[in-house]
All heavy atoms as TSV, in Angstrom:
chain	resi	resn	atom	element	x	y	z
A	1	MET	N	N	0.842	-1.169	0.000
A	1	MET	CA	C	0.000	0.000	0.000
A	1	MET	C	C	0.887	1.231	0.000
A	1	MET	O	O	1.771	1.368	0.819
A	1	MET	CB	C	-0.892	-0.032	1.244
A	1	MET	CG	C	-1.845	1.123	1.301
A	1	MET	SD	S	-2.961	1.075	2.708
A	1	MET	CE	C	-3.975	-0.291	2.217
A	2	LYS	N	N	0.626	2.113	-0.906
A	2	LYS	CA	C	1.419	3.327	-1.051
A	2	LYS	C	C	0.913	4.411	-0.108
A	2	LYS	O	O	-0.283	4.654	-0.006
A	2	LYS	CB	C	1.332	3.829	-2.487
A	2	LYS	CG	C	2.185	5.031	-2.746
A	2	LYS	CD	C	2.055	5.462	-4.182
A	2	LYS	CE	C	2.838	6.736	-4.401
A	2	LYS	NZ	N	2.599	7.293	-5.700
A	3	ALA	N	N	1.821	5.051	0.598
A	3	ALA	CA	C	1.444	6.168	1.465
A	3	ALA	C	C	1.051	7.355	0.592
A	3	ALA	O	O	1.709	7.660	-0.391
A	3	ALA	CB	C	2.598	6.535	2.386
A	4	THR	N	N	-0.037	8.010	0.965
A	4	THR	CA	C	-0.516	9.133	0.176
A	4	THR	C	C	-0.305	10.468	0.879
A	4	THR	O	O	-0.681	11.501	0.356
A	4	THR	CB	C	-2.011	8.974	-0.140
A	4	THR	OG1	O	-2.724	8.853	1.091
A	4	THR	CG2	C	-2.262	7.767	-1.017
A	5	ALA	N	N	0.264	10.435	2.059
A	5	ALA	CA	C	0.471	11.674	2.809
A	5	ALA	C	C	1.583	12.493	2.176
A	5	ALA	O	O	2.506	11.957	1.564
A	5	ALA	CB	C	0.816	11.359	4.254
A	6	THR	N	N	1.471	13.801	2.331
A	6	THR	CA	C	2.527	14.671	1.845
A	6	THR	C	C	3.679	14.666	2.833
A	6	THR	O	O	3.526	14.243	3.969
A	6	THR	CB	C	1.999	16.110	1.662
A	6	THR	OG1	O	1.530	16.576	2.923
A	6	THR	CG2	C	0.896	16.168	0.633
A	7	LYS	N	N	4.808	15.154	2.397
A	7	LYS	CA	C	5.993	15.169	3.241
A	7	LYS	C	C	5.710	15.913	4.540
A	7	LYS	O	O	5.192	17.024	4.529
A	7	LYS	CB	C	7.150	15.843	2.495
A	7	LYS	CG	C	8.442	15.789	3.271
A	7	LYS	CD	C	9.568	16.378	2.471
A	7	LYS	CE	C	10.850	16.305	3.271
A	7	LYS	NZ	N	11.959	16.866	2.558
A	8	GLY	N	N	6.049	15.271	5.656
A	8	GLY	CA	C	5.868	15.879	6.952
A	8	GLY	C	C	4.503	15.642	7.570
A	8	GLY	O	O	4.301	15.900	8.737
A	9	GLU	N	N	3.557	15.111	6.803
A	9	GLU	CA	C	2.222	14.839	7.322
A	9	GLU	C	C	2.197	13.428	7.923
A	9	GLU	O	O	2.635	12.476	7.289
A	9	GLU	CB	C	1.208	14.938	6.187
A	9	GLU	CG	C	-0.219	14.750	6.620
A	9	GLU	CD	C	-1.169	14.855	5.439
A	9	GLU	OE1	O	-0.872	15.584	4.488
A	9	GLU	OE2	O	-2.198	14.177	5.482
A	10	PRO	N	N	1.698	13.264	9.147
A	10	PRO	CA	C	1.678	11.934	9.768
A	10	PRO	C	C	0.775	10.964	9.017
A	10	PRO	O	O	-0.240	11.366	8.437
A	10	PRO	CB	C	1.113	12.187	11.164
A	10	PRO	CG	C	1.110	13.648	11.366
A	10	PRO	CD	C	1.176	14.298	10.018
A	11	VAL	N	N	1.139	9.721	9.021
A	11	VAL	CA	C	0.338	8.656	8.437
A	11	VAL	C	C	-0.022	7.670	9.543
A	11	VAL	O	O	0.606	7.636	10.593
A	11	VAL	CB	C	1.072	7.932	7.284
A	11	VAL	CG1	C	1.321	8.873	6.128
A	11	VAL	CG2	C	2.357	7.303	7.762
A	12	ILE	N	N	-1.032	6.867	9.295
A	12	ILE	CA	C	-1.429	5.824	10.231
A	12	ILE	C	C	-0.763	4.529	9.795
A	12	ILE	O	O	-0.883	4.117	8.645
A	12	ILE	CB	C	-2.952	5.658	10.259
A	12	ILE	CG1	C	-3.603	6.957	10.724
A	12	ILE	CG2	C	-3.345	4.490	11.171
A	12	ILE	CD1	C	-5.100	6.969	10.563
A	13	ILE	N	N	-0.071	3.891	10.727
A	13	ILE	CA	C	0.607	2.631	10.451
A	13	ILE	C	C	-0.083	1.538	11.248
A	13	ILE	O	O	-0.254	1.659	12.467
A	13	ILE	CB	C	2.096	2.716	10.821
A	13	ILE	CG1	C	2.774	3.775	9.963
A	13	ILE	CG2	C	2.767	1.347	10.677
A	13	ILE	CD1	C	4.194	4.081	10.356
A	14	LEU	N	N	-0.484	0.474	10.579
A	14	LEU	CA	C	-1.136	-0.657	11.225
A	14	LEU	C	C	-0.073	-1.700	11.566
A	14	LEU	O	O	0.543	-2.282	10.675
A	14	LEU	CB	C	-2.208	-1.245	10.310
A	14	LEU	CG	C	-3.000	-2.427	10.856
A	14	LEU	CD1	C	-3.766	-2.030	12.113
A	14	LEU	CD2	C	-3.959	-2.954	9.793
A	15	LEU	N	N	0.136	-1.915	12.849
A	15	LEU	CA	C	1.099	-2.911	13.330
A	15	LEU	C	C	0.329	-4.159	13.726
A	15	LEU	O	O	-0.526	-4.115	14.601
A	15	LEU	CB	C	1.880	-2.370	14.533
A	15	LEU	CG	C	2.792	-3.372	15.249
A	15	LEU	CD1	C	3.913	-3.840	14.331
A	15	LEU	CD2	C	3.345	-2.757	16.526
A	16	VAL	N	N	0.636	-5.278	13.078
A	16	VAL	CA	C	0.014	-6.558	13.408
A	16	VAL	C	C	1.074	-7.377	14.131
A	16	VAL	O	O	2.045	-7.825	13.525
A	16	VAL	CB	C	-0.479	-7.288	12.136
A	16	VAL	CG1	C	-1.170	-8.595	12.510
A	16	VAL	CG2	C	-1.391	-6.388	11.321
A	17	GLU	N	N	0.892	-7.534	15.441
A	17	GLU	CA	C	1.898	-8.212	16.273
A	17	GLU	C	C	1.194	-8.915	17.417
A	17	GLU	O	O	0.473	-8.284	18.190
A	17	GLU	CB	C	2.905	-7.191	16.809
A	17	GLU	CG	C	3.928	-7.744	17.763
A	17	GLU	CD	C	4.721	-8.891	17.190
A	17	GLU	OE1	O	5.470	-8.689	16.221
A	17	GLU	OE2	O	4.593	-10.013	17.728
A	18	ASP	N	N	1.405	-10.228	17.536
A	18	ASP	CA	C	0.729	-10.984	18.581
A	18	ASP	C	C	1.455	-10.972	19.919
A	18	ASP	O	O	0.897	-11.372	20.932
A	18	ASP	CB	C	0.468	-12.425	18.135
A	18	ASP	CG	C	1.744	-13.222	17.899
A	18	ASP	OD1	O	2.837	-12.614	17.846
A	18	ASP	OD2	O	1.643	-14.449	17.749
A	19	ASP	N	N	2.670	-10.489	19.945
A	19	ASP	CA	C	3.427	-10.419	21.199
A	19	ASP	C	C	3.386	-8.983	21.728
A	19	ASP	O	O	3.980	-8.082	21.130
A	19	ASP	CB	C	4.869	-10.851	20.956
A	19	ASP	CG	C	5.684	-10.959	22.229
A	19	ASP	OD1	O	5.460	-10.155	23.167
A	19	ASP	OD2	O	6.547	-11.852	22.297
A	20	PRO	N	N	2.690	-8.766	22.844
A	20	PRO	CA	C	2.581	-7.407	23.374
A	20	PRO	C	C	3.933	-6.750	23.673
A	20	PRO	O	O	4.089	-5.544	23.494
A	20	PRO	CB	C	1.770	-7.586	24.667
A	20	PRO	CG	C	1.054	-8.871	24.504
A	20	PRO	CD	C	1.932	-9.732	23.633
A	21	ALA	N	N	4.914	-7.533	24.082
A	21	ALA	CA	C	6.236	-6.972	24.364
A	21	ALA	C	C	6.888	-6.444	23.093
A	21	ALA	O	O	7.517	-5.385	23.097
A	21	ALA	CB	C	7.130	-8.018	25.038
A	22	HIS	N	N	6.738	-7.158	22.004
A	22	HIS	CA	C	7.310	-6.701	20.734
A	22	HIS	C	C	6.595	-5.449	20.236
A	22	HIS	O	O	7.232	-4.522	19.714
A	22	HIS	CB	C	7.232	-7.796	19.678
A	22	HIS	CG	C	8.124	-8.959	19.967
A	22	HIS	ND1	N	8.039	-10.133	19.289
A	22	HIS	CD2	C	9.131	-9.125	20.868
A	22	HIS	CE1	C	8.938	-10.988	19.749
A	22	HIS	NE2	N	9.610	-10.391	20.715
A	23	ALA	N	N	5.279	-5.415	20.395
A	23	ALA	CA	C	4.521	-4.225	19.997
A	23	ALA	C	C	4.963	-3.022	20.835
A	23	ALA	O	O	5.080	-1.907	20.316
A	23	ALA	CB	C	3.033	-4.471	20.160
A	24	GLU	N	N	5.232	-3.236	22.101
A	24	GLU	CA	C	5.683	-2.143	22.973
A	24	GLU	C	C	7.058	-1.629	22.547
A	24	GLU	O	O	7.318	-0.430	22.589
A	24	GLU	CB	C	5.714	-2.613	24.434
A	24	GLU	CG	C	6.169	-1.567	25.414
A	24	GLU	CD	C	5.269	-0.336	25.486
A	24	GLU	OE1	O	4.125	-0.354	25.000
A	24	GLU	OE2	O	5.732	0.678	26.036
A	25	ILE	N	N	7.932	-2.515	22.107
A	25	ILE	CA	C	9.248	-2.099	21.611
A	25	ILE	C	C	9.088	-1.173	20.408
A	25	ILE	O	O	9.738	-0.127	20.321
A	25	ILE	CB	C	10.117	-3.328	21.247
A	25	ILE	CG1	C	10.530	-4.064	22.520
A	25	ILE	CG2	C	11.347	-2.916	20.429
A	25	ILE	CD1	C	11.150	-5.426	22.263
A	26	VAL	N	N	8.206	-1.548	19.494
A	26	VAL	CA	C	7.961	-0.712	18.314
A	26	VAL	C	C	7.388	0.636	18.741
A	26	VAL	O	O	7.826	1.694	18.286
A	26	VAL	CB	C	7.017	-1.424	17.316
A	26	VAL	CG1	C	6.639	-0.496	16.172
A	26	VAL	CG2	C	7.666	-2.700	16.789
A	27	ARG	N	N	6.398	0.609	19.643
A	27	ARG	CA	C	5.778	1.842	20.116
A	27	ARG	C	C	6.811	2.763	20.764
A	27	ARG	O	O	6.856	3.957	20.486
A	27	ARG	CB	C	4.656	1.538	21.113
A	27	ARG	CG	C	3.845	2.773	21.497
A	27	ARG	CD	C	3.036	2.570	22.758
A	27	ARG	NE	N	3.850	2.421	23.947
A	27	ARG	CZ	C	4.476	3.425	24.586
A	27	ARG	NH1	N	4.403	4.644	24.119
A	27	ARG	NH2	N	5.193	3.209	25.669
A	28	ARG	N	N	7.663	2.203	21.615
A	28	ARG	CA	C	8.690	3.011	22.289
A	28	ARG	C	C	9.672	3.617	21.294
A	28	ARG	O	O	10.134	4.740	21.474
A	28	ARG	CB	C	9.451	2.169	23.315
A	28	ARG	CG	C	8.644	1.895	24.550
A	28	ARG	CD	C	9.445	1.153	25.574
A	28	ARG	NE	N	8.610	0.783	26.695
A	28	ARG	CZ	C	9.060	0.189	27.771
A	28	ARG	NH1	N	10.349	-0.109	27.872
A	28	ARG	NH2	N	8.251	-0.119	28.750
A	29	ASN	N	N	9.997	2.877	20.244
A	29	ASN	CA	C	10.891	3.431	19.227
A	29	ASN	C	C	10.248	4.592	18.497
A	29	ASN	O	O	10.918	5.560	18.163
A	29	ASN	CB	C	11.349	2.349	18.258
A	29	ASN	CG	C	12.509	1.561	18.809
A	29	ASN	OD1	O	13.543	2.130	19.137
A	29	ASN	ND2	N	12.327	0.266	18.962
A	30	PHE	N	N	8.953	4.499	18.254
A	30	PHE	CA	C	8.250	5.635	17.645
A	30	PHE	C	C	8.370	6.862	18.546
A	30	PHE	O	O	8.620	7.964	18.078
A	30	PHE	CB	C	6.774	5.297	17.426
A	30	PHE	CG	C	6.487	4.688	16.084
A	30	PHE	CD1	C	7.053	3.486	15.712
A	30	PHE	CD2	C	5.647	5.322	15.195
A	30	PHE	CE1	C	6.793	2.928	14.480
A	30	PHE	CE2	C	5.368	4.772	13.956
A	30	PHE	CZ	C	5.950	3.572	13.597
A	31	VAL	N	N	8.175	6.662	19.837
A	31	VAL	CA	C	8.268	7.768	20.792
A	31	VAL	C	C	9.707	8.278	20.866
A	31	VAL	O	O	9.953	9.489	20.781
A	31	VAL	CB	C	7.773	7.334	22.190
A	31	VAL	CG1	C	8.071	8.399	23.231
A	31	VAL	CG2	C	6.283	7.022	22.151
A	32	ASN	N	N	10.656	7.377	21.016
A	32	ASN	CA	C	12.066	7.767	21.165
A	32	ASN	C	C	12.601	8.524	19.953
A	32	ASN	O	O	13.418	9.430	20.092
A	32	ASN	CB	C	12.939	6.549	21.443
A	32	ASN	CG	C	12.705	5.966	22.818
A	32	ASN	OD1	O	12.149	6.611	23.705
A	32	ASN	ND2	N	13.097	4.722	23.004
A	33	PHE	N	N	12.163	8.133	18.769
A	33	PHE	CA	C	12.634	8.793	17.551
A	33	PHE	C	C	11.705	9.915	17.112
A	33	PHE	O	O	11.853	10.476	16.027
A	33	PHE	CB	C	12.839	7.771	16.424
A	33	PHE	CG	C	14.021	6.884	16.658
A	33	PHE	CD1	C	13.846	5.575	17.088
A	33	PHE	CD2	C	15.303	7.364	16.490
A	33	PHE	CE1	C	14.941	4.752	17.317
A	33	PHE	CE2	C	16.401	6.549	16.726
A	33	PHE	CZ	C	16.217	5.242	17.141
A	34	ARG	N	N	10.731	10.216	17.980
A	34	ARG	CA	C	9.793	11.320	17.758
A	34	ARG	C	C	9.103	11.238	16.401
A	34	ARG	O	O	8.952	12.233	15.695
A	34	ARG	CB	C	10.500	12.655	17.920
A	34	ARG	CG	C	11.012	12.865	19.315
A	34	ARG	CD	C	11.646	14.196	19.466
A	34	ARG	NE	N	12.102	14.335	20.850
A	34	ARG	CZ	C	12.999	15.197	21.231
A	34	ARG	NH1	N	13.541	16.024	20.362
A	34	ARG	NH2	N	13.369	15.252	22.485
A	35	MET	N	N	8.704	10.036	16.066
A	35	MET	CA	C	7.992	9.838	14.805
A	35	MET	C	C	6.577	10.359	14.964
A	35	MET	O	O	5.879	10.031	15.917
A	35	MET	CB	C	8.001	8.365	14.416
A	35	MET	CG	C	9.407	7.863	14.132
A	35	MET	SD	S	9.438	6.172	13.549
A	35	MET	CE	C	8.723	6.369	11.944
A	36	ALA	N	N	6.149	11.168	14.033
A	36	ALA	CA	C	4.824	11.790	14.102
A	36	ALA	C	C	3.720	10.836	13.664
A	36	ALA	O	O	2.554	11.098	13.903
A	36	ALA	CB	C	4.801	13.050	13.242
A	37	ASN	N	N	4.091	9.747	13.027
A	37	ASN	CA	C	3.093	8.815	12.525
A	37	ASN	C	C	2.326	8.171	13.670
A	37	ASN	O	O	2.859	7.941	14.739
A	37	ASN	CB	C	3.745	7.730	11.678
A	37	ASN	CG	C	4.426	8.307	10.473
A	37	ASN	OD1	O	3.896	9.198	9.830
A	37	ASN	ND2	N	5.608	7.828	10.168
A	38	ARG	N	N	1.056	7.875	13.409
A	38	ARG	CA	C	0.226	7.210	14.405
A	38	ARG	C	C	0.361	5.709	14.228
A	38	ARG	O	O	0.256	5.188	13.112
A	38	ARG	CB	C	-1.225	7.631	14.218
A	38	ARG	CG	C	-2.148	6.974	15.200
A	38	ARG	CD	C	-3.553	7.501	15.070
A	38	ARG	NE	N	-4.436	6.673	15.861
A	38	ARG	CZ	C	-5.706	6.510	15.610
A	38	ARG	NH1	N	-6.264	7.141	14.605
A	38	ARG	NH2	N	-6.439	5.740	16.369
A	39	LEU	N	N	0.608	5.011	15.316
A	39	LEU	CA	C	0.757	3.559	15.294
A	39	LEU	C	C	-0.489	2.930	15.881
A	39	LEU	O	O	-0.878	3.236	17.010
A	39	LEU	CB	C	1.991	3.156	16.112
A	39	LEU	CG	C	2.340	1.679	16.125
A	39	LEU	CD1	C	2.793	1.237	14.731
A	39	LEU	CD2	C	3.439	1.413	17.136
A	40	LEU	N	N	-1.130	2.082	15.108
A	40	LEU	CA	C	-2.294	1.349	15.582
A	40	LEU	C	C	-1.913	-0.117	15.663
A	40	LEU	O	O	-1.487	-0.706	14.666
A	40	LEU	CB	C	-3.480	1.538	14.630
A	40	LEU	CG	C	-4.696	0.739	15.030
A	40	LEU	CD1	C	-5.397	1.423	16.202
A	40	LEU	CD2	C	-5.618	0.546	13.875
A	41	HIS	N	N	-2.052	-0.712	16.848
A	41	HIS	CA	C	-1.645	-2.099	17.068
A	41	HIS	C	C	-2.863	-3.006	17.151
A	41	HIS	O	O	-3.817	-2.719	17.871
A	41	HIS	CB	C	-0.837	-2.190	18.367
A	41	HIS	CG	C	-0.561	-3.590	18.791
A	41	HIS	ND1	N	-0.865	-4.048	20.039
A	41	HIS	CD2	C	-0.027	-4.637	18.124
A	41	HIS	CE1	C	-0.523	-5.316	20.132
A	41	HIS	NE2	N	-0.019	-5.701	18.985
A	42	VAL	N	N	-2.828	-4.081	16.383
A	42	VAL	CA	C	-3.798	-5.168	16.513
A	42	VAL	C	C	-3.004	-6.454	16.717
A	42	VAL	O	O	-1.845	-6.558	16.301
A	42	VAL	CB	C	-4.737	-5.284	15.289
A	42	VAL	CG1	C	-5.619	-4.049	15.168
A	42	VAL	CG2	C	-3.983	-5.526	14.010
A	43	ALA	N	N	-3.644	-7.439	17.360
A	43	ALA	CA	C	-2.910	-8.621	17.802
A	43	ALA	C	C	-2.795	-9.740	16.777
A	43	ALA	O	O	-1.940	-10.609	16.915
A	43	ALA	CB	C	-3.543	-9.171	19.082
A	44	ASP	N	N	-3.650	-9.740	15.747
A	44	ASP	CA	C	-3.571	-10.855	14.802
A	44	ASP	C	C	-4.124	-10.467	13.433
A	44	ASP	O	O	-4.665	-9.375	13.248
A	44	ASP	CB	C	-4.299	-12.089	15.348
A	44	ASP	CG	C	-5.761	-11.853	15.660
A	44	ASP	OD1	O	-6.446	-11.138	14.884
A	44	ASP	OD2	O	-6.241	-12.384	16.673
A	45	GLY	N	N	-3.992	-11.389	12.516
A	45	GLY	CA	C	-4.425	-11.137	11.143
A	45	GLY	C	C	-5.916	-10.888	11.016
A	45	GLY	O	O	-6.346	-10.071	10.204
A	46	GLN	N	N	-6.728	-11.585	11.816
A	46	GLN	CA	C	-8.168	-11.383	11.745
A	46	GLN	C	C	-8.531	-9.972	12.181
A	46	GLN	O	O	-9.354	-9.311	11.544
A	46	GLN	CB	C	-8.920	-12.408	12.611
A	46	GLN	CG	C	-10.431	-12.277	12.490
A	46	GLN	CD	C	-10.915	-12.465	11.063
A	46	GLN	OE1	O	-10.643	-13.504	10.446
A	46	GLN	NE2	N	-11.617	-11.484	10.518
A	47	GLN	N	N	-7.905	-9.473	13.246
A	47	GLN	CA	C	-8.157	-8.100	13.681
A	47	GLN	C	C	-7.708	-7.111	12.609
A	47	GLN	O	O	-8.361	-6.091	12.387
A	47	GLN	CB	C	-7.453	-7.799	14.991
A	47	GLN	CG	C	-8.113	-8.420	16.186
A	47	GLN	CD	C	-7.418	-8.016	17.475
A	47	GLN	OE1	O	-6.275	-7.542	17.475
A	47	GLN	NE2	N	-8.107	-8.204	18.584
A	48	ALA	N	N	-6.612	-7.404	11.945
A	48	ALA	CA	C	-6.128	-6.524	10.876
A	48	ALA	C	C	-7.139	-6.461	9.731
A	48	ALA	O	O	-7.445	-5.387	9.220
A	48	ALA	CB	C	-4.769	-7.006	10.367
A	49	LEU	N	N	-7.663	-7.614	9.336
A	49	LEU	CA	C	-8.670	-7.641	8.275
A	49	LEU	C	C	-9.941	-6.924	8.709
A	49	LEU	O	O	-10.540	-6.175	7.926
A	49	LEU	CB	C	-8.984	-9.085	7.872
A	49	LEU	CG	C	-7.872	-9.802	7.127
A	49	LEU	CD1	C	-8.208	-11.282	6.964
A	49	LEU	CD2	C	-7.612	-9.148	5.783
A	50	ASP	N	N	-10.358	-7.139	9.963
A	50	ASP	CA	C	-11.532	-6.432	10.477
A	50	ASP	C	C	-11.317	-4.930	10.416
A	50	ASP	O	O	-12.210	-4.171	10.029
A	50	ASP	CB	C	-11.835	-6.857	11.916
A	50	ASP	CG	C	-12.425	-8.252	12.015
A	50	ASP	OD1	O	-12.799	-8.836	10.972
A	50	ASP	OD2	O	-12.500	-8.764	13.152
A	51	TYR	N	N	-10.126	-4.485	10.770
A	51	TYR	CA	C	-9.807	-3.057	10.731
A	51	TYR	C	C	-9.857	-2.529	9.293
A	51	TYR	O	O	-10.478	-1.511	9.011
A	51	TYR	CB	C	-8.435	-2.804	11.343
A	51	TYR	CG	C	-8.046	-1.358	11.344
A	51	TYR	CD1	C	-8.458	-0.506	12.369
A	51	TYR	CD2	C	-7.280	-0.816	10.320
A	51	TYR	CE1	C	-8.118	0.836	12.372
A	51	TYR	CE2	C	-6.936	0.521	10.308
A	51	TYR	CZ	C	-7.354	1.337	11.336
A	51	TYR	OH	O	-7.025	2.669	11.326
A	52	LEU	N	N	-9.198	-3.227	8.401
A	52	LEU	CA	C	-9.110	-2.768	7.016
A	52	LEU	C	C	-10.463	-2.763	6.312
A	52	LEU	O	O	-10.727	-1.909	5.468
A	52	LEU	CB	C	-8.117	-3.632	6.243
A	52	LEU	CG	C	-6.658	-3.472	6.680
A	52	LEU	CD1	C	-5.794	-4.529	6.009
A	52	LEU	CD2	C	-6.155	-2.079	6.376
A	53	PHE	N	N	-11.327	-3.726	6.666
A	53	PHE	CA	C	-12.636	-3.822	6.027
A	53	PHE	C	C	-13.758	-3.253	6.892
A	53	PHE	O	O	-14.936	-3.439	6.595
A	53	PHE	CB	C	-12.930	-5.272	5.637
A	53	PHE	CG	C	-12.041	-5.769	4.530
A	53	PHE	CD1	C	-11.037	-6.675	4.790
A	53	PHE	CD2	C	-12.185	-5.296	3.234
A	53	PHE	CE1	C	-10.201	-7.126	3.785
A	53	PHE	CE2	C	-11.362	-5.739	2.215
A	53	PHE	CZ	C	-10.360	-6.652	2.493
A	54	ARG	N	N	-13.384	-2.569	7.980
A	54	ARG	CA	C	-14.342	-1.918	8.886
A	54	ARG	C	C	-15.434	-2.865	9.362
A	54	ARG	O	O	-16.618	-2.629	9.185
A	54	ARG	CB	C	-14.957	-0.707	8.219
A	54	ARG	CG	C	-13.949	0.350	7.863
A	54	ARG	CD	C	-14.561	1.712	8.014
A	54	ARG	NE	N	-13.663	2.755	7.567
A	54	ARG	CZ	C	-12.609	3.173	8.249
A	54	ARG	NH1	N	-12.313	2.651	9.394
A	54	ARG	NH2	N	-11.847	4.140	7.771
A	55	GLN	N	N	-14.994	-3.954	9.979
A	55	GLN	CA	C	-15.920	-4.939	10.511
A	55	GLN	C	C	-15.747	-5.040	12.025
A	55	GLN	O	O	-14.747	-4.597	12.577
A	55	GLN	CB	C	-15.670	-6.308	9.874
A	55	GLN	CG	C	-15.879	-6.307	8.377
A	55	GLN	CD	C	-15.471	-7.605	7.721
A	55	GLN	OE1	O	-14.734	-8.399	8.294
A	55	GLN	NE2	N	-15.939	-7.820	6.502
A	56	GLY	N	N	-16.720	-5.635	12.686
A	56	GLY	CA	C	-16.633	-5.847	14.127
A	56	GLY	C	C	-16.482	-4.537	14.879
A	56	GLY	O	O	-17.208	-3.575	14.619
A	57	SER	N	N	-15.534	-4.494	15.789
A	57	SER	CA	C	-15.340	-3.307	16.629
A	57	SER	C	C	-14.713	-2.135	15.875
A	57	SER	O	O	-14.542	-1.062	16.448
A	57	SER	CB	C	-14.481	-3.665	17.833
A	57	SER	OG	O	-13.193	-4.079	17.424
A	58	PHE	N	N	-14.387	-2.316	14.609
A	58	PHE	CA	C	-13.743	-1.257	13.818
A	58	PHE	C	C	-14.703	-0.616	12.805
A	58	PHE	O	O	-14.266	0.008	11.846
A	58	PHE	CB	C	-12.522	-1.810	13.083
A	58	PHE	CG	C	-11.477	-2.373	13.997
A	58	PHE	CD1	C	-11.297	-3.744	14.105
A	58	PHE	CD2	C	-10.688	-1.541	14.770
A	58	PHE	CE1	C	-10.334	-4.272	14.955
A	58	PHE	CE2	C	-9.724	-2.056	15.617
A	58	PHE	CZ	C	-9.551	-3.418	15.709
A	59	GLN	N	N	-16.000	-0.747	13.006
A	59	GLN	CA	C	-16.974	-0.230	12.047
A	59	GLN	C	C	-17.045	1.287	12.014
A	59	GLN	O	O	-17.354	1.867	10.983
A	59	GLN	CB	C	-18.361	-0.799	12.340
A	59	GLN	CG	C	-18.477	-2.255	12.019
A	59	GLN	CD	C	-19.862	-2.808	12.300
A	59	GLN	OE1	O	-20.753	-2.084	12.721
A	59	GLN	NE2	N	-20.034	-4.087	12.062
A	60	ASP	N	N	-16.766	1.945	13.114
A	60	ASP	CA	C	-16.878	3.399	13.190
A	60	ASP	C	C	-15.610	4.054	12.627
A	60	ASP	O	O	-14.544	3.966	13.229
A	60	ASP	CB	C	-17.089	3.829	14.641
A	60	ASP	CG	C	-17.272	5.333	14.792
A	60	ASP	OD1	O	-17.257	6.065	13.779
A	60	ASP	OD2	O	-17.431	5.777	15.949
A	61	PRO	N	N	-15.691	4.734	11.472
A	61	PRO	CA	C	-14.497	5.339	10.875
A	61	PRO	C	C	-13.884	6.455	11.719
A	61	PRO	O	O	-12.693	6.723	11.613
A	61	PRO	CB	C	-14.981	5.875	9.535
A	61	PRO	CG	C	-16.455	5.965	9.649
A	61	PRO	CD	C	-16.885	4.964	10.685
A	62	ASP	N	N	-14.676	7.075	12.601
A	62	ASP	CA	C	-14.119	8.114	13.471
A	62	ASP	C	C	-13.231	7.514	14.565
A	62	ASP	O	O	-12.277	8.133	15.018
A	62	ASP	CB	C	-15.231	8.927	14.127
A	62	ASP	CG	C	-15.997	9.772	13.115
A	62	ASP	OD1	O	-15.392	10.175	12.100
A	62	ASP	OD2	O	-17.204	9.999	13.337
A	63	GLN	N	N	-13.546	6.291	14.972
A	63	GLN	CA	C	-12.770	5.613	16.005
A	63	GLN	C	C	-11.607	4.799	15.420
A	63	GLN	O	O	-10.653	4.512	16.122
A	63	GLN	CB	C	-13.670	4.675	16.821
A	63	GLN	CG	C	-14.755	5.383	17.582
A	63	GLN	CD	C	-14.194	6.333	18.625
A	63	GLN	OE1	O	-13.254	5.998	19.327
A	63	GLN	NE2	N	-14.736	7.527	18.687
A	64	SER	N	N	-11.688	4.457	14.159
A	64	SER	CA	C	-10.635	3.634	13.535
A	64	SER	C	C	-10.401	4.077	12.092
A	64	SER	O	O	-10.790	3.398	11.153
A	64	SER	CB	C	-11.016	2.163	13.583
A	64	SER	OG	O	-12.273	1.939	12.984
A	65	PRO	N	N	-9.771	5.243	11.915
A	65	PRO	CA	C	-9.483	5.707	10.552
A	65	PRO	C	C	-8.521	4.745	9.848
A	65	PRO	O	O	-7.653	4.166	10.479
A	65	PRO	CB	C	-8.863	7.083	10.768
A	65	PRO	CG	C	-8.321	7.035	12.146
A	65	PRO	CD	C	-9.214	6.116	12.923
A	66	GLY	N	N	-8.712	4.585	8.559
A	66	GLY	CA	C	-7.891	3.648	7.808
A	66	GLY	C	C	-6.452	4.093	7.656
A	66	GLY	O	O	-6.140	5.281	7.727
A	67	PRO	N	N	-5.546	3.118	7.491
A	67	PRO	CA	C	-4.148	3.459	7.229
A	67	PRO	C	C	-4.039	4.257	5.934
A	67	PRO	O	O	-4.848	4.093	5.032
A	67	PRO	CB	C	-3.457	2.111	7.087
A	67	PRO	CG	C	-4.386	1.134	7.680
A	67	PRO	CD	C	-5.759	1.689	7.517
A	68	THR	N	N	-3.030	5.112	5.839
A	68	THR	CA	C	-2.831	5.897	4.630
A	68	THR	C	C	-1.691	5.334	3.822
A	68	THR	O	O	-0.908	4.570	4.283
A	68	THR	CB	C	-2.536	7.373	4.973
A	68	THR	OG1	O	-1.482	7.435	5.905
A	68	THR	CG2	C	-3.758	8.040	5.526
């Protein structure tokens, strides 16, 4: 998927990681390197598909905007 944001504009990144410790490492690196991008973490492939196709708990686009 190609990012469509302009230079300097934050994008939403969908992180699919089943190990909470590994997801926390990624999150901390975003903070430490002051990355402006928003990181959204889901635990498995089914949650990722639900997010991308706006199903289940991800139906509200205001609560779960799609990755750019």
